[in-house]
C-alpha positions in Angstrom: 63.6 -30.7 197.3 59.8 -30.5 196.9 60.1 -32.1 193.4 62.3 -34.9 194.7 59.8 -35.7 197.5 56.9 -35.6 195.0 58.7 -38.1 192.8 59.8 -40.5 195.6 56.6 -42.5 195.5 56.8 -42.9 191.7 60.5 -43.8 191.8 60.1 -46.5 194.4 57.6 -48.3 192.2 60.2 -48.5 189.3 62.7 -51.4 188.9 65.4 -51.0 191.4 68.2 -50.9 188.8 66.4 -48.0 187.0 66.0 -46.2 190.3 69.8 -46.6 191.0 70.6 -45.1 187.6 68.2 -42.2 188.1 69.3 -41.6 191.7 73.0 -41.4 190.7 72.1 -39.0 187.9 69.9 -36.8 190.1 72.2 -37.3 193.2 69.4 -38.4 195.5 70.9 -40.6 198.3 67.5 -41.7 199.7 66.5 -43.2 196.4 69.9 -44.9 196.0 69.8 -46.4 199.5 66.3 -47.8 199.1 67.0 -49.2 195.6 70.3 -50.9 196.8 68.4 -52.5 199.8 65.6 -53.7 197.5 68.0 -55.4 195.1 70.1 -56.9 197.9 66.9 -58.3 199.6 65.4 -59.7 196.4 64.8 -63.5 196.5 67.0 -63.8 193.4 69.2 -61.4 191.6 69.4 -62.5 187.9 72.0 -60.8 185.7 69.2 -59.3 183.6 68.1 -57.4 186.6 71.4 -55.6 187.1 72.7 -55.6 183.5 72.3 -51.8 183.2 74.5 -51.2 186.3 78.2 -50.7 186.2 80.4 -53.7 187.2 81.4 -52.3 190.5 77.8 -51.8 191.7 76.9 -55.3 190.5 79.9 -56.7 192.4 79.0 -54.8 195.6 75.4 -56.0 195.4 76.4 -59.7 195.1 78.9 -59.1 198.0 76.2 -57.7 200.2 73.9 -60.7 199.5 76.7 -63.2 200.1 77.9 -61.5 203.3 74.4 -61.3 204.7 73.9 -65.0 204.1 77.2 -65.9 205.7 76.4 -63.8 208.8 73.1 -65.8 209.2 75.0 -68.9 210.5 72.6 -70.1 213.2 68.9 -70.1 214.1 68.2 -66.7 215.6 65.5 -64.1 216.2 65.7 -61.4 213.5 66.2 -57.9 214.8 64.3 -56.5 211.8 61.1 -58.6 211.6 61.1 -60.3 215.0 60.7 -63.8 213.5 63.0 -66.8 213.9 65.2 -67.7 210.9 67.2 -70.9 210.2 70.9 -70.9 209.5 71.7 -69.4 206.1 68.3 -67.7 205.7 68.4 -64.0 205.5 65.3 -62.0 206.4 63.5 -60.7 203.3 62.9 -57.4 205.1 65.2 -54.8 203.4 66.3 -53.7 206.9 68.4 -56.8 207.2 70.5 -55.5 204.4 70.6 -51.8 205.3 73.7 -52.0 207.5 75.7 -53.7 204.7 74.3 -51.2 202.1 75.4 -48.3 204.3 78.9 -49.9 204.9 79.6 -50.9 201.3 78.1 -47.8 199.6 79.2 -45.3 202.3 80.9 -42.9 200.0 78.2 -43.0 197.3 75.4 -42.5 199.9 77.1 -39.4 201.2 76.2 -37.5 198.0 74.4 -34.2 198.3 71.9 -32.9 195.8 73.1 -30.2 193.6 72.7 -26.7 195.2 69.5 -24.9 194.3 70.3 -21.6 192.7 69.1 -18.5 194.5 66.8 -16.1 192.6 69.6 -13.6 192.3 71.8 -16.2 190.5 69.1 -16.8 187.9 69.1 -13.2 186.6 71.7 -12.1 184.1 73.2 -8.7 184.9 
């Protein structure tokens, strides 16, 4: 766990798609959650940005972006950044996408890191 916490700052500075791939491989839900929200909140999402991701993840990301825009149907005060937004404008704060990320990727975000072996398990008898 200490290693994961130590790498978190470095991982969050990487491309979001690379972070998603690494988070899935290492089974780190916090990295996955943050990277999904970053991609969903990006001002544009070109295919080249998500090309390394599987088709289902790509589809879910585009769904989140589309759904967030359709929910922003009138001028309203944003619950995430406290500013007023016009119809169809979604806040660029990643928090505006967090609820949808949690909903769509619920199963994937419930992953647990692999168990840490106890010192006893590391010895051969």
